[in-house]
N, C-alpha and C positions, 0 to 999 in steps of 0.2 A: 328935742334937738340935740340935749347933751350925748344922747347915745347914739343919735346919730353921727355927731361930731367923734366921737370916742371909734366908732365904727370905720370913720371914713381914715382916720389917725393910724388904727392898727391895719388897714389894708394898704396903706403907704407904705408903712412899716415891713409888712410882709415882702411888698414888691422889691422894696430896697434891698431886701436881703438877699432875695432871690437873685437880684442883679449881680450882687457882690458876691456872690459863691461861683457865678459865671465865671466872672473877671480873674477871682482866685485862682480857680480850676484853669484856664487859659494862661496866666501867669506862671503856674506851679509846672504846668506841661511844656512850656518854651524855656524854662529854666534846666528841667529834667533833659530835655534831648539837648540842650548844649552841653551841659556836663557830659552826656552820653559820648558826643562827637570828641569831645576834649579826650575822655579816657580811653576812649576807642582808638584816637589816633597815638597815644602811648602806647597802648597795649600792640598794636601794629607793629611799630617800629622795634619794640622789644620783642615781637616773637618773631621778627627775621634775623636781629641780631642772634636771638638766643638759637634757631637752627644755625646758622653760620657758626657759631661758637661751638655747638654739641657735636655735630657729625665731623669725621675725618674729609677736609678737605685740600684741593692742591694748593700750594703756596702762590702759584701763578695766579689761580683764580682769586686768591683773598687779594693779591696786590693789585688786578685789574681794576677788580670792584670797589677798593678803598673804603672798605665797611667803615672806617672810624670817621669817614664824612657824613654819613648815614645819620643824623640824629633826631630829624623830626619827619612828620607825614610828607609835608612841602618837599623836603630833599630826597625822599622816597620816589616822588612823584617825578621829578624832575631828573633822577637818574633812572628811572624804568628802564626805558628802551636801553641803555647802555649796560644795565643788570643783564636783563632778559638775552642781548647779544651775546654778552660774555658768557651766560649760563649754556645757551646753545652751541657754543664752540666747544665747551668743556665736555658736556654731557656726551657728546656722540664719539669721544675719544674711544678707540678700541683698547680693549683691557683697564679700563679706570675703575678705581675702587671707591671714588665718591658717588656714585650714581645716587644712593639711596638719599645723601646730604642735597644732590643738587634737585631729585625728586620734591624733596622736602621745602626747599626754597621755590621751587615752581610752584606749589600749591599754595605755598603761604603768597605768593604774588597773585594768584587767580582769586585767592578769598581776600585780599589786602586792596587789592587796584580794582576791583569790581567791573565797570563799564570800560574804565582804561585799559583793560586790559585784552579787551575785543579784538586789538589789532595784532595781537600775539598767539589769540586762540587756537587758529589751525595749525601754526608752527609747533606748539606744544603737542597737540594732537598726534601730529606727524612722528614727533620726536617717541611720544610715549607708544605710539602703535611700532615702532620700529624695535623698542628695547623689549616690549612683549614678545612680538613675532617673530625678528631675526636678530635680536641681541643672545648673548650669551646666557644660558639657563640658570642663572646665581641666583639663589634661593631669597636673599636679601635684597638685589635688585630686582627681581619680579614683586616681591612683595609692597618695595616703597612704589614702583609704578604703579601697582593696581591702586594704591591708596591715593596717590597723587592724581589718576585719574579718575577715579570716585569722586572727589573734591572738586576736582577741574568741572565736571559735570555737573555736579550740583551747585558750584557757585556760581556755574557760567548758563545754568538751565534757561534763562530767558533769551540769551543771545542765542542760543543754537537751536532752540525750539523756533526762533524765526528763519532758522536756514537749515531745515531736516534734511534736505536734499544732499547739500554738501557736507553735512555731519556724517552721512552715512558713507558716501563716496570715500570720506577718508576712513572710516571704521569698517569698511568691506573687509580688508585682511583679516581683521580677528574673527569675522563672523565665516572666516574659510578656513580658520587655522585647524588643523588635525588635532588638536588637543581639546577635550568637550569642555573643560572647565573655561579656558580662554571665551569659545564660543557662548558658553552662559554667561561668564560677566559681559561680553559684549552686548549681549540681548538685554540683560536686567540695566545695564547703563542706559542704552539708548533708548529703551521701553519708557524709562523714566522722562524725557524730553518728548518720546513720541505722545504720550498722553496730554500732551498740552496743546498739539496739533489742532488746528481749528478747521483743518480739511483731512480728514485721516486717511479718507478712503483715495483721494490722490496720492498721498505719501506711499502707501502700501503697494498701489500700480507701480510706484516709480522703483520702489525697492526692490520687486519681481523683476521690471525690467532689468534693472542694472544686475540683479543674480543671474539672470537668464543668458547675458551674455558670455558668462564664463560657468555654464551650469556644472555644479559640482554637488557629490555627496554632503561633504562637509557643509558647504554654502547653504543650499537646499535647507539642511539641518539648521543652522544657525538663524537663517529666515524662520521656520517655524518656531523657534525658541524665541526669537522675537517677537511674533506675533502673540504667542501664548503669554508671554511675560506682560503683554501690554493689559491685559485685563485680569490678570490672578495678583492677590495680595502678599501677605506673609501668614505665616501659621494656620494653613489651610483655609484662609478667607480670600474673599474677592474684591475687587475694585468696587468702589459705589458706583460707578457706570458701567458695570462690566458686560449688563446686555446690548448698551449701545455700542461701546467700544467692539465686542466681538459682531455685532451686525452689520458695522461698518468694515471690517476683516472681511468677514465673508463676501459681503456685494462687490467689494471691491476685487477681491482673487476670480471671483466666478464670472464675474463680469470682465475681466481684464482682457485688452486686446492688444496683440503682438503689433510691431512696428511694420511688419508687412505680412502680407496676407499667405506668402509660403510657408511662414512660422506659426501660423495661425493654431491648428491642431496642437502641435508640439508644443506652443506656450502655455497653452489653455490645460493641457495635461500635467505641465510642471507646478502651474499653480494651484491646480488640485492636491496635487500630492503634497506640496505643501500645507496646504490646509488641514489634508485629512490627519497630517502628523501634527498640526494644532489640537485637533479635537484629541486624539491619541493621547498628548502629553495633560492634555486639561482633564481628562477620565483620571489617570494615573495621579495626576496632583488631587485631585478631590477623593479618589481612593486612599490616600496615603495619607490625608491630611490628620493632624493631632492639636489640641489644644493642651494646654498646661491647666487645665481647669479640674475641678472635681468631676463634673458630668462632659469630661471630654469625647468620649464615644458617643454621645446623645449628638455631639456637636458635629462630630466626624459624621455622623448618620445624617444629620440634617443637610451639612454641605455637600454631600453626597447626593442626597436626593435635591438639592437644590441646582448643582451644576448639570444634573442628568435632566430635570426639567426645564432648564433654562436651555440647553441643548437641543430638547425634542420640542419644545413649545416653540421655539424660536423657528428651528427649519421647517417644522411643519406647517405652522399657520403662516408663518411671512414667506416662504421662499418655495417650498415643494408644492403646496397648493395651489401658488401664485405664478409658478414657470411657464414662460411664455415659448419657451423652444425645449425641445429633447434634449440638446447638449446641457443647458442650465439644469433640467431637470435629473439628467444621472449626475451631473456635478453635487446637487444636494441629496442625492442617493447614498453616493460614496460616504457623505460627510456623516449619513444618518447611521450609515450600516455599524461602527461603532459603539453605538447606541444600544444595539440589540445583540450583537456576536460580539462577548467577552474576549476571546482569544481569535484575533485577526491580524493576520500576517501582514495585510497591507496597511497596518498602520507604523511599519518599521521600513524604514530605508535600509541600506547598508551598512550605517554608521550604527544604528541603535540596534539593528539584529547582531552584528560584533560584539556589542557591547552586553547585550542580552547572556549572548553566548558565554562570555567571560565569567560574568558575575553565577552563572548557572553552574560553571565548572570550578568556580572558586568555593561556592555552597558545598557542592559534592565532596571537594577536598576538606571540607572543614567539617564535615558531617552536618550540615545542616539542610539536607534533603527531605524536608520535612511534609509528609502528607497534609492537604489544606483541605478545609471543607469547599464544596462545590459552589462557585457564587452564582447568583441567579439575578439576571437583570430584570426590575420591576418597568415596565413601559406604562405610561401613564397616560400615552394620547392615542389612544385605541382609535376613539371616533375622529379625531383629527386626521390620523391615518389613513381612514378608510375614504373620506372625504377628498384626501391630498391623492390616492390613486387613482380614485375616478376623474380627476381633472389632469392628470398627467395622461392616463389612457386619452382622453380627449383632446390633447393635443393635435394640432394639424400635421406635424412632421412627426408623430409618435413611431418610434421604430424600435425593438428590443436590441441590445447589442450587452457585451459581456458583463460590465458592472451593474447593468440594470436587471438582468437576471439573477447575479447574486444576491442582490438587494432584494428582490422581490420574493425569490425563493426563501431566504433568510425571513424574510417576515411572515411568508405563508406558515412556516414550520415554527416559528417560535411564538408569535403572536395570535394567527388566527386557526391555530390548531386544536379546536375545541369546538364543542357541542354549538355555541353561539353564532359562531363566526364562520361555519360552514359552507353556509348559502353565500354567503359574500366570496369565498375562495373558490366557489364554482364560477359565480357573475363576473369576477374578475379576471380570472383565467380565460372563460370564454370570451370577453369583449379584447383580451388580448390577442387570442388566436385568429378572431374577426379582423382585428386591426393591423396584425402583422402579417407581411408579405415573407419573411425570410422564416422559412419553415424549420432549417436547422436550428436556427437559435430557439424558437418555440419549444422545438423537442427538447434542447436541453434545459429549457425552463421545467417542463415535465419530468424529465429525469430527475432534476433535481428535488422536486417537489414530490417524489415516488412515495415516500414515507408518511406522507399525509394520512389521517385516518379516513379520511373521506375521499379519498385517492380513486379508488374504486368505481366509487358510485357517482362521484361527480366530475372528475377530470376525465375519465377515459371515453366518454362520448367527444372531448376535443381531440382525442388522438385519433380516433376513427374518423373524424371529419379529415385531419390535417393526410391519414393514410389514404383516402379516396379519393384527393385531389393528387396525391404525389404518383400514384399507382396510373393515372391516366395516362402518364406520358415517361414512363419508368426508364426508356433510354437516355431519356434528357435530364431525369434527376436519378442517376444512378447512386450516387454517394447518399441522397438523402434517402432513397430505399432500401438501401442498406443500413442507415441508421433508425428507419422506421423499424423493419427485420430484427433489429438489434435491441431496441426499446420494448418488442413486444416480448421478446426471447429474455432480456433481463427481468421483466414483471411478473412472468410466468415461472421463472426459475425462484424468486423471492417469495412469491406467494404459494406458489405450490412447490417445493423443492425437490429435485428429481431424486435425491438418494434416498428420498422416503416414498418411492413409487411402490414397492412391494407390501409395504404396509397399509395403502389408500385402497379401498374396498370400491368406493365410488368416484366418478368424476362430476365433484359438483361444481361451477361456475362461479367465479367471484367478480364478475362483471357484466353488464349489460350489454350482450351481443349485437343490439338492434343496429349499431351504427358502425357494426363491423364485418358485415356481410360480403361488402365489395373487396376488400381486401382480403376476406378469408378465401373466395372465389379465383382472385388471382394468386393464392399462394398455393392452392391445389394445383392450379394449369400448369404450375412451374414445376410438379415434382414429375412430370413426364419427362420422359427419357430423352426426347430432343431438346428440350429446353435445360433440363438441369445439367447438362453438360459446358451450359454456359455460364454456369454459377460456381464459384468457388465453393470449396468444403466449410469454411469459418461460415459463411451466408446460409448455407444449407443446415448448420448445425443450429441454427438461429431458427430458419421455418420451421424444423421439423419440431423443435422445444414449443413453441408455439400453435405448432396444427391442432393438438386434441382440446386445447382450452378456448378454441374459435368454434366448438360445437355444443349443444348441452346434453345433458345426460339423454333425451329422450331423441335428439336427433340421430340420424343413419349419417355415419362418419364417411366422407368420402376420401380417397385418396390411399387408403392403406395398401391397395395391392401395390402401387407406386414407392411406396415407403419400404414396402417388404424386396423389392427390388433393389432398394437403395441398401438396405442393410445386408443382404447377400453380397453383393458387389463389396462391401467395405470389410466385411467379413472375410471375403478371400484374398484381398487385397494385401502386396507385400509391404504396405506403407507402414512404418511403425512409428508414424507420428502421434503425438498427444491428441491433435484434430481428428485423426481418423477412428481413433479410439474412443472420442468423445461423440462424432459420427454413428458409431455403434450403438453407444447408450442412448443416444437422444432417440434414435428408430426402434430401439427397445423397448424404450420407456413409453414411448409413443403408442407403439402397435400393445403394449401389456394394457393402456389404458383404454384402447378403442375395440382392438379385436386381439384378445391374447392368444387364441387359438391358430393364427396366422405362424405365430414362432415355432411351431411343432416342426414347419418345413425347412428349418434351419437344421441343417446335418452336426450331429456332435462332434464329428471328426473335425469339421471346419471351425466349431468354437474353441476347440481343444487347440489348433493350430494358433489361431487368434490368440489366445490367452498365453502362449508360449511366447510369441512375436512382442507383444506389449510388456511382456517381463513383469505381468500383475500389476500392472498401474491401477491407479484408483478407480477409473472409470470403466475399465476393464472388467474389473472384477465385479462394480454395479451390475454390469450388463448381465456378467456371468449369474449373478445373485439372482435376477428377474429370470433368466432360463431355468435356473433350476427351482426356483419357484413355481413356475408354469409346471415343468414335469412332476411336480409333487414330493411327496416325502420318499426316500429310497431305503430300500434294507439289505441292499447288495454290497458287502463289505468288499468286493473287488473294485465295484465301482469307486467306492470310497476311499480306497488306497490310490485308484488312479486320481481322484479329485486331491487327496493329499500330497502326491507328485506334482501336480498342476501350480498348489497353489504354496508349494514349500517356498519359494523366492518372497513370497508376501511376509513371511515371519522374519526375513531378514531387513525388511522395510524400516526405514527410520519414521515413517508415517503411521502414527498411530490409527487412524481412521482405516488404512490398508490393512493393516492386521485384524484389525474389529472385523472388518467387511470379510476376510478370510475365513476366520472362526466363525463367523455368522452363518456363512454359507456350509460349512461344515457339521455346525449343529444342527442343520436340517436332515442328517441321517438318522434313523432309527435301528440302531443295532444295539445286541446284547452285551452289558456290562459283566465282566469276570464276578465269580461266587468265592469270596476268601472265606476260609474256614479258621477262627482265629484258635488260641489256646485251650481253650474251653468249649471246643468244638459247636461253637457258634457260627453259623453261615451269616454274612453280611452282605449286601450289595449295594453300590451307589446308584442314587438315582439320576447324575448328571454326567457326561460325558467329557473328557479333556478340553473337549472343544467348547462347550458350555462354559466351564470354568476359567478357560483363557479368554473368553468372549466378555463375561463378567470383570474380570478383572480389567482388561482393557476400555469396558464401558465405565468404569467406576469413575469418579470424579479426583481429579489429580491431588488437589486440597485436601480429598480424605483418603492419603497414601497408604492407612492402615490398613483399610478396604481392600486396595488393590493388594498389599502384603498377604491379607488374610487367606486370599484367592490362590495366590502364588504359592504359599506355604501347603497348601493341600497338596501340592503336587511335588513335594521333595522327593528326590530320588528312593524307589521304592515304593513309597505311597501312592505313586503316580499308576502304578498298575492297576489300581483298582477304578481308574477311572477310563482307562484306554479298551476301547469296543474289541471284542473277542475277534481274532482274525485279522488284526491290523498289523502293518507293517513297521520297520523299524524307522522310516521317515516320521511317524508319528513323535517318535520320543526326540528324534531330532529338533522337530516343529518346538518342541517345549525349550529345548538348549537354547533354540536361535531367538526366539521370543523372550527369554529370560535375559539373553544378552541386549537383545533391543531396547531392553528399559533402561539401557545408558544412555539412550538417545533423548529420554524424559528429563527435561532440565530442572530436578527437584532431587537435592541432593539428600533429604532424610530417606527417599525412598532406597538409594544405592547399596546403603549396607545390610539392608533385608533380602537385597537382590544377592550380593556377595555371597549370604548364609544358604539360601536355595542353591545357588548354580555351582556351589562349593559340593554339596552331598552329590552332584551329577559327576563332577569331578573326580570325586572318589571312589565312586561306586558304579558309574557306569561304564561299559566298555571304552577303554580308553582312546582306541579307534575311532569310534566313532564319534565320541564327546570332541576330538581335536579336529576330526573333519568337519563336523559343523562350525566350531571354530575357525577354521581356516576360510571356510565359505563367507562366515560373517565377516572377518577382517578383509579377505579378498573384495568383499561388497563395498565395504566402508572404503579401503583406499580406493577404488573405481569411482566412488562419491565425491571424496576430498579431491581427486585430479578434476573431474568433471564440475564441482562447483563455481570455478572462475568462468566455465563457457556455457554453461547451462542456462537460457534465457527464454526456453520454449515455454508460451502459457496458453492454455486454452481458452475455450468461449462460455465454459459452464460457470456459472457461479457458485463459489466453494469447492469446485473438483479440481483435481489434478493441480492445484495453487504452486508456486514456485517453493522448493524445499528448502526451509531455512533452518532446518535440524544443524545441532552445534556437533558436527561429523569428528571434529578436533578432539573436543573433551571427551566424545563417547570412547575413543581409542585411547584416550588415558585412563579413562574406568577400568577398561577393560584390563590396562596392563597394572593397574592398580590391584584389581582382582587376581592377576597373576601371584602378586605380591603375597596373598595369601595362600596361595598353594604352590610354595617353592618345589615342594618336592614331586608334585605332581607335572610344572612345568618343567622342572629337568630331565623327564623323562620324554618329553617332547621337544628337544631344541632343533631337530630337524625342522619345526614349524618356527619358530619364534626367533631362531639366529639367522637365518636369511633376513627378516623383518628389522632386527636390530641393526645388520649392517645396511640395508635399506635407507633407515634412518640415518645411519650416522654418513652416508653419502649426500643425503640430503643438508644437514647439518653444514659438512664441509665444503658443499657448494655455496651454501647462503650466508655464510661467515666469511668464507675466505675474500669476497668483494666488499665485504661492509668494513673498512677502518674506522669509521667515526662511531662514538658512543651515541646512547640514545638521545643522553643531554646535548649533546651538540646539533643533532639530527629535528630535535625539538625545536632549538634555538632557531637553526637555519626555516625551520616551516613558520614559526611564527613571524620572523623577519620577512618573509616572501608576502605572508599575509597581509602585513602592514603595509608594505609597498604596494600592492596592489590596492588597497582601500585609499592611500592618500593619491595616486594616480587617478582615482576615479574609472567609473565604468565606463565611461565613454572616450578615455584614456588607455585602455588596455593594449599593448602591443603584444606580438606575436612572442617576443621573448619571455614576457610576463606568462603568458597562455603556458609556454614552454616550461617555464619553471612552477608553475603548480601542477602541471603534467608530473613531472620528476617527484616533487614532491608528494604528490599522492602515490607514485611508485615505491618511494621510499617508504611511507606509512604500510603499504601493503606489505613491502619486503620485510619490516619490521614484525609486523603481525606473524607472516608465516615464519621466521625465525623462532619467535615466542612459541610458539604450538608445536613446532617439532622439537627445540629444545626441552622444552614439558614431556612430551612423549618421550624422547630420548633417556630423560633423567629417570622416568618413572620404569621404563624396561632394564636399564641397568641397574636400579635397585635390584629388581627380580634375579638377575643374574649373580648380582653378589650374594645373593643366599643359597647359592648352587653348594652342594658339598664336595663336587669331582671336578672342581673347575678343568681341569685337563682332558676330561675325557666329553667334554660338549663338542657339539656339531660344529665345524669350521673354527675350532678352536686356535689354531694358529693366527687367522686372519681377526679373531677376536682380540687376543693378547694384544697384536699391534694396534687396535683400535682404542682399548685401555689405554696404552702408553703415551698415543696420540692427543688423549683427551685430556690426561694428566695436564697439558700444557695450556688447555681452554683456560679464556680470561671469566667464562662464567664458574660462579662457586657452586653453583648447584651439580654442574657436570663434573668440576673435579673432586668434589665430593663421592660422587657417585661412581666413578672411573676408578679411583682409590680403593673404594669398598671391594669391587671387582677384583684389585690386584691382590686385596688381604684374601679373599676366595682361592686365592692358591696357595695357604696355610705355609707361607714359606716364615721359619723360625726365625731368621735376622731380621727381617723385614717387621716381624711382630715386635720387637723391642721398641722401634722407634715408632708404632703405631698412635701411640697417643698424643705426643709430638708432631707429626704429621697430620694429623687429622686437624690440629689447634692453626697450624700453620697455612690451613686453608681459611680458615675463619677469620675475617678481616679484624675482630674485635680482640684476637690474642695473636697476631702474626708479628705484631713487633716484640710481644713477650717472650714468642717462642723463638725467633731466630737467633740468639745466642746459644740454643740450646744444638744448634748444627754448624759450631764454628768448626771449619773445616783446615785452617792454617795451622801448622805445628811448630810455629814459632818460638814460642813460650810454652810448648810442652803442655798445652791444655785443651787440644783438639779435641772435639764433642764425638767424633764420629771415629772409630779405631779402624786401621788399615784393613784388617780381615773382614769389615763390614762394607768398605768404599764402592765396591765393585756393584754391590745390590743397592745401598743407600742413595749413591750420588746420583746415578742417573735419575730415581723417582723425583728426588730433592730438585736436581735442575729443573725437570720440567714442570713441574708444581712452580718454581720461582719465576721461570720464563711464563708462565700464565699469569702471573701477578704483574709481570711488568708490563703488560699488552695493557693493564687496566690503566687508562688517561683518562683523569677528571680533574676538576679545580677544588678538591675537598682541602680542607684544613690539615695539615700534616703530609701530604704526599711527598714532600722533598725528604721529609727525614724518613719515611717509610721506604723510598727509594734508595736511599742511602745505606740503610740497612739492609737491605737485600744485595745490592752491590758490593758490600764488605762479605757478607758469605760468600758470594760468587767469587770474589777477588782472593780466596782461600783455596782453590781449585788445583790441580796440579793440571801440566801441559794438555794430556791427554782427555783432562776432564773440560778442561777449559774449551778445547775444539768441538768436543760434542755440545757443549752450551751455545756457541757462536753458530754452529748446525742449526740446532735450533731457533736460534732467535733470529737468522737471517735464512729461515727456510722458505719464505715466500719470495724472496729476492734470486735464491736458486733455481726456483722453480721457473723464474721469469728469463733469468739470464744464463741459468745452466753452471 
C-alpha cells in the first residue's frame, strides 16, 4: 500500500510539474512578444527620424511633414496619409536632389506601416517606375530607386501576390526597357511574388496576352527573363519546386489562346518564341553556374545534368508524347531542340543577338578570343524520345513543317546516328513519308539527314517512292520535280565527287536501285531532243549528274547517244556562263563512266575553243582532264606547247584547285628531260617535269608550308631548266613565274617570304621583258577580279566546283608590291609597267577620300547609334527611313574598307618608288612628282611618310638638311617637339629656316602641316597641337601664306571656282 501511495504522489507531482512548465512557457512567450512590439515601435519611429536627418531634404518638405511632431508609432500611423501625399508631391519634382532621401523614407514607410501601406502601394510603384524608366539617369537616384523598389516588393509581397495582374500592368514599362539590367531587375522582382501565385498558369497567360498587345523585342525578352527567374535560385541552384513551376509555365504558354481567332497563329508563335528563350536562359544558367565550395565543379556538373534531365524528361514524358495536336507537338519540339543542339540561333532574339555580338567584339578587342574545347550534349532520354516520336507520327493531323523538320533531322543526326538506332531512323522516316502529303517538306527532311551513316541503305527507298509519285504528273508538280532531281544530284555529287571521275576505275552503286527504276526511265526519256528543249540547263546538269548512278555496273546504260548530243551542243555554244561549263563537265563525266569511247567523237578544235571561252574555269579544266585521260599519254611536244598556251590563264588564277588541275593535266605528257653535265663531267637527269613539281607544290597541305616551299625552291631560276621538257616553249617559264605570283593568293603569311626569295631569282636572271610581261598579265587579271568582285554572283549547280571566289585580291596586290620593294633596282628598269599602276591607285585614292570628310571614329559612332535606334524601335516598327539609314551605313562601311585597301596598296608602291636611284628618269615623272606633292597633304600618316620618302629620292641637298626633322614632324608622337625647329618668323632673329632654303623647304612644310590640320578627333591635347601648328604657319610671308590658303581651301575652290 505504501508503495502504491508513493507512486501516486510521484505521478501527481510529475503531472503538476508538466502543467507548470506549459504555463510558464506561454507566459514567457507573451511577455517577449509584448516587449518585441514595444521595441519595434521605438525602432520604427527612430528609423524614420534617422532617414529624415541623414539625407539632404528640401526645407519645404520638412516644414510640411512637421517631423518633430512624430514621436510615437501611433502618431506615425495618424499622419501617414499626409506624409505620403507630401512625399509624392516632392519626389516627382523635376531636378530634385532629394530623391535618394525620399526613396529611403518611402521604403521605411513600406516596411513599417505594413498592411496600412497597401493603399499607397500602387502610387509608390508608379513613382518608382517613372524614376527608373523616364527619370534623369543619375546614378544615386537610380540606386536609391532600385533599393526602395526591392524593399517595397519584399515588404508588400503578400499584398502584391494577391493582385498579380495589376502588379504586372504597373511594372510593364520596366519589362519593355531598352536596358537589359532594368529588364533583369523587373523580372527578378516580379518573379519573387509570382512564385506565390496559387494559379500560376492563368497569370502566365495574362502576362503573355498583355505583352502581345504591344509586341516588342525588349518586352518579349523581359517576359522570358520573368519566367526564367521564376524557377531558378541563386549560385547556380534551382527553386525547390522548379519542376512544377516549369511545368505550369510551359503548359500555359503552349496552350495559350488569343483573344480573337484572327490572331491565333501569331499569338501562339509569340508565346513559343518566349518559351524557347526561357529554355535558352535556363541552359546557359546551368552551364555557367558555380559554387564557392571545394568541389564546386562537381556541383556545376550535377546542376548541369539536373537541368538537362529536368527539361528533357519533363518535355518528353509529359508533353511531347502526350501531344494531342500537331501544333502542340511542334511547340514542344522547338523547346526540346536546344537540349540537342548547343549552338542554336533560334534561342536568341534580336536583343540577345546584339548583346552576344558586342560580347564577342569586346573579347576580341581584349585578346580573349581563346579556343575552347567542343561541348558535347549528353541526351539521357533516348527510349522516351523514340516512343514520343512514334506517338507524334500517329497524331491525326500530323503534317511536317519547318520546325518539326529541323527537330527531327537534328535528332536523327545527333541521337540516332549509330548502329543501335539505324532501324528506328528508317522506320520513323518511312512512317513520316507515308503519313505526309507535302512532298516538298519531306524532301527537305531527307536532304537535312543526308549525312546519316545509314542513309543510302535505309532512307533512299523513301526517296524512290516520292520520286515515283511525283513523276506521274510532272507538269503539275514542276517545282517538286526539280527538287527531286536536285536531291539526286546533290547525293551523287557527295557520295561520288565528280572531280574524282578520272581516278575512278569502276562505277559501283551506293544504294539499292529497285525503288528508282521508274524515275530512271522518266529521266532517260527527257534526254530526247524534243523534250530537253523545255528543260533549263540547271535542271539538265542535275539530271545528267544522277544519270550514270541509276544503273548498276552490269546494266546496259541507256541514253548515252542523247547525252553525247547535249555535250556537242554545249561545247559549240557561245555561252560563257558557269552553268554551260558545268553542263559540259557533267556530260563528259557521265559518258566517261558509261561509254568513254563516245568522247572521241568530240573534235579537239571545238574543245580548245570551249576552253578559251571559259578562260580555264574549274569545271572546264576538269572536263578537259577527262578528254586528255581518254586520249592517253601523249609524247608530242608540239601538242604539249599548244596545251600550255591553252592552260596558261590557269596559272594566273586565285583558285588553287584550278592551278592544281592545270598542272595535273600537263603532267600526263611523257616527254624527255634535258641531260645536265656538271663540273665533274657527270651527267644527271631529273625524273619529274616542271609540271609534276608544281602539282606537288599545289597539292601539299597549307599547314605544312615548308613542303610547298621545298618544291618551289627546286624551280629557282637556272635550276628550273633541268625540269623543263626538251622542246618546250617560253610559255612554260611564264607559267612558273605566274604560279609563284599566285602564291600571294594563299592566305598564309609564313609562305610569302619564301616565295619572295624564289621569285627574286627570276627577276634578276630571267629575260626582263618576259618576266615583266608575265607580271603585267598577272596584275591585269588581279585588277579585273577586284573590279568584278562586287558584281560576281554567278554560281553553278555542282557541289564544290566553281564556287564563289573569296580570295583576298587586295592583299595579294599588296604582297606583290612588297616583293617589288625587295628588288627596287629591277623595278626601276620597268617603270613603264608600274608607273601607270601607281597613278591609277592615286586616282582611286583621291576619288574615295575627296567625298569622305568624316573620320573613321565618327562614322563608327553614327553606325552604332543607328543600330541602337533600329533595335529600340523594334522589328515591327521599322520605317523606310530606318532601312535607308541602314543601307547608307553599309555603304559607308564598304567605302571605308575600299579606302583602307587602296591606302595600303598605294603606300606599298610608294615605298618601292622611294628606293629608286634616278627619280627624274622614271616613266611619267612629272605626273609622279605632282602626285608626291599632293600626297604630302594627306591626313594619313603612312601616306605622308611614303610620299616624303619619294621626294627625298630626288637627292635635293637643301632638303636633305631638314630630313630628320621633317620625318619627325609626320609622326604624331614627336610632332609637338619638332614644331619649334620650323619657326619661320624672324621677329627675334631666331628663324630656323634660312632665307636661301625657304623656297624649297616651306612648300613641303606647309603641305605636311595642312595634312595634320585635316585630322579631327577628340583626343586629349588636340587643341594645343593645333595651336602649335597655327603658330608655325603664322610666320609665313604673304606669298607663302597665299600658297597655304590655296591648299587648305582646295576642295572649296574646286566646287565654287
